C-alpha positions in Angstrom: 26.9 27.6 20.5 30.0 26.2 18.5 30.3 26.4 14.4 32.2 25.3 12.2 34.2 28.3 9.9 33.3 27.9 6.5 34.2 30.6 4.7 36.2 34.2 6.0 36.2 37.1 3.7 38.4 40.6 5.3 36.4 43.3 4.5 39.3 45.4 4.8 39.0 46.6 9.5 36.4 43.8 9.7 35.4 39.8 8.7 32.4 38.7 6.6 32.5 35.0 8.2 30.6 32.0 7.2 29.1 29.0 9.9 27.2 26.3 10.7 26.3 25.5 13.7 28.0 22.1 15.4 24.4 20.9 17.0 21.9 22.7 15.7 23.1 22.6 12.2 21.8 26.4 11.8 23.7 28.6 8.7 25.7 31.7 10.1 26.8 34.5 8.8 28.5 37.4 10.4 30.2 40.1 10.1 32.8 41.1 12.5 34.1 44.5 14.2 37.9 44.1 15.7 36.4 43.9 18.7 34.3 40.4 18.7 38.0 38.9 16.9 39.0 39.2 20.8 35.5 37.2 22.0 36.6 34.4 19.5 37.7 31.1 20.5 39.2 28.0 18.3 37.9 25.1 19.9 39.0 21.5 19.7 38.1 19.8 16.1 35.7 16.9 17.1 37.5 13.4 16.2 35.0 10.8 14.8 34.1 8.1 17.3 33.9 4.4 14.6 33.1 2.4 17.9 29.3 2.0 17.7 27.6 -0.4 17.0 27.3 -1.7 12.5 23.1 -2.6 13.7 22.4 1.1 14.7 23.9 2.7 12.5 23.0 0.9 9.4 19.3 1.3 11.5 20.0 4.8 11.4 21.3 5.1 8.6 17.6 3.4 6.5 15.7 5.7 9.1 17.5 8.6 6.6 17.0 6.8 3.4 13.4 6.4 4.1 12.8 10.1 5.4 14.0 11.1 2.2 12.7 8.6 0.3 10.0 11.4 -1.3 12.6 13.2 -2.7 13.5 10.4 -5.8 10.2 8.8 -4.9 7.6 10.5 -7.6 4.5 8.2 -6.0 6.6 7.1 -2.3 2.6 7.4 -1.2 1.5 5.3 -4.3 4.0 2.4 -3.1 4.5 1.7 0.8 0.0 2.2 0.8 -2.4 -0.3 -0.4 -3.4 0.5 -3.1 -4.1 0.5 -6.7 -5.2 4.0 -8.0 -6.5 4.9 -10.7 -5.1 6.6 -12.8 -7.2 9.7 -12.5 -6.8 9.4 -8.9 -2.6 9.8 -9.1 -3.5 12.3 -12.5 -5.6 15.0 -9.8 -3.2 14.3 -6.4 0.3 14.2 -8.0 -0.8 16.6 -11.4 -2.7 19.1 -9.3 -2.2 19.1 -6.3 1.1 18.8 -4.7 2.1 21.1 -8.0 0.8 24.0 -6.0 3.2 25.9 -3.2 0.0 26.7 -1.0 -2.3 22.9 -1.3 -5.9 24.3 0.2 -8.4 22.1 -1.5 -11.5 20.3 -0.9 -11.8 17.1 -2.6 -15.7 16.0 -3.9 -16.2 14.2 -6.7 -18.7 12.1 -7.8 -20.1 8.8 -5.9 -17.3 5.9 -6.2 -15.1 8.3 -7.7 -12.0 7.6 -5.2 -11.6 10.3 -3.2 -11.1 8.6 -0.4 -8.2 6.9 -2.1 -6.8 10.5 -3.3 -6.9 11.7 0.5 -5.4 8.9 1.3 -2.3 9.9 -1.3 -2.0 13.6 -0.8 -2.3 13.2 3.6 0.0 10.4 2.5 3.0 12.5 0.9 2.4 15.9 2.2 3.5 13.8 6.2 6.6 12.5 4.8 7.1 14.9 3.1 6.4 16.8 6.4 4.4 19.5 5.2 1.9 18.5 7.5 1.7 16.7 11.0 -2.0 16.9 11.9 -5.8 17.9 9.1 -9.3 17.9 9.5 -11.6 15.5 7.3 -14.9 16.1 6.8 -16.4 13.1 6.0 -20.3 12.2 6.2 -21.8 10.6 9.1 -23.0 7.9 7.5 -19.3 6.7 5.9 -17.1 8.0 9.1 -16.8 4.2 10.1 -16.1 3.2 6.7 -13.6 5.6 6.0 -12.5 5.1 9.1 -11.5 1.7 8.3 -10.1 2.3 4.8 -7.2 4.9 6.3 -6.6 2.2 8.6 -6.1 -0.7 6.3 -5.0 0.9 3.2 -3.0 3.9 4.2 -1.6 3.1 7.6 -3.2 6.2 9.4 -5.0 6.4 11.9 -7.8 9.4 12.9 -9.1 10.4 16.2 -13.3 11.3 15.9 -14.4 14.4 16.8 -18.1 14.6 16.5 -20.7 16.1 19.0 -20.7 13.9 21.4 -16.5 13.6 21.8 -16.6 17.8 22.2 -19.2 17.9 24.7 -17.3 14.8 26.5 -14.5 16.9 27.0 -15.4 19.3 28.6 -13.7 22.4 30.2 -10.4 20.8 27.3 -9.9 22.1 24.1 -10.6 18.8 21.5 -9.1 20.4 18.6 -5.8 21.1 20.4 -5.8 17.8 22.4 -6.0 16.2 19.0 
């Protein structure tokens, strides 16, 4: 891909070139020998087009700001959800679970202690940070509908129920790969 050269360092008979790809934004660091230098071409400088719609630009900029919001708002999931968390829920999610480099936890507590809130906060934060695309949540059968409703109402997170009927109804397909 075409690259934008960042630095060039002379190594005697070769050169160390550091560059960033213009399409994929991938970083390149290569040592080029004299034979390699013969294949390098200088491209045309790209000139920005500032004739776009201002509203489209604003929406794109706003989308980027929202995508990076978790870096500046330490309680992002709390602020974008329809909840008022208790101190022990914030403590558990933000000061214990999210601080670990490898997040694999079982949330288990007394009835009514707020496991659904903690699970929703954790899933929302991981989703905003781009660390999770899908999650498996195991819920007691008698709480399934309540849990689905609370996740949708409080966190705007829809879930697909995979139970025995769904597995048996998907004959010849793997429901775990589909959902």
